[in-house]
C-alpha positions in Angstrom: 51.5 11.6 -57.6 52.6 11.6 -54.0 56.2 11.1 -53.0 55.4 7.8 -51.4 53.7 6.6 -54.6 56.6 7.7 -56.7 58.9 5.7 -54.5 56.7 2.7 -54.7 56.6 3.0 -58.5 60.4 3.2 -58.6 60.7 0.1 -56.5 58.1 -1.8 -58.5 59.8 -1.0 -61.8 62.8 -2.9 -60.5 60.8 -6.1 -60.2 61.1 -8.8 -62.8 58.6 -8.4 -65.6 56.6 -11.4 -64.5 56.2 -9.9 -61.0 55.3 -6.5 -62.5 52.6 -8.1 -64.6 51.1 -9.9 -61.6 51.1 -6.7 -59.6 49.5 -4.8 -62.4 46.8 -7.5 -62.7 46.1 -7.3 -59.0 45.9 -3.5 -59.1 43.6 -3.5 -62.1 41.4 -6.1 -60.5 41.0 -4.0 -57.4 39.4 -1.3 -59.5 36.6 -3.6 -60.4 35.3 -3.2 -56.8 34.8 0.6 -57.0 31.4 2.1 -56.3 29.9 4.2 -59.1 30.7 7.4 -57.1 34.3 6.3 -56.6 34.6 5.5 -60.3 33.1 8.9 -61.2 35.5 10.8 -58.9 38.5 9.0 -60.4 37.5 9.8 -63.9 36.6 13.4 -63.0 40.1 13.9 -61.6 41.7 12.3 -64.6 39.7 14.4 -67.1 40.7 17.5 -65.1 44.3 16.5 -65.2 44.2 15.9 -68.9 42.4 19.2 -69.6 44.9 21.1 -67.6 47.8 19.4 -69.5 46.1 20.3 -72.7 45.5 24.0 -71.7 49.1 24.4 -70.5 50.5 23.0 -73.7 51.9 19.9 -72.2 50.0 17.6 -74.6 49.1 18.1 -78.2 45.6 17.9 -79.5 44.7 15.8 -82.6 41.6 15.5 -84.7 39.5 12.5 -83.6 39.4 11.3 -87.2 43.2 11.3 -87.4 43.5 9.5 -84.0 41.0 6.9 -85.0 42.6 6.4 -88.4 46.0 5.8 -86.7 44.5 3.3 -84.3 42.8 1.4 -87.2 46.1 1.2 -89.0 47.8 -0.2 -86.0 45.1 -2.8 -85.4 45.1 -4.1 -89.0 
């Protein structure tokens, strides 16, 4: 994350929750207009970031069956 984006995030987190929710909604809606190539590039960058975090030990791995079981328990 760039320093400018970090600063923006810090400022946005100071907004009242209603304003943060509206901002989040607008930001998410803006992603609906991505081209397939833009969408693919974003997901490629995200998958690379996650893989690097996994390989460096910054995140734990879990069995898919365990993760799905935990999700089902939370949904029910």
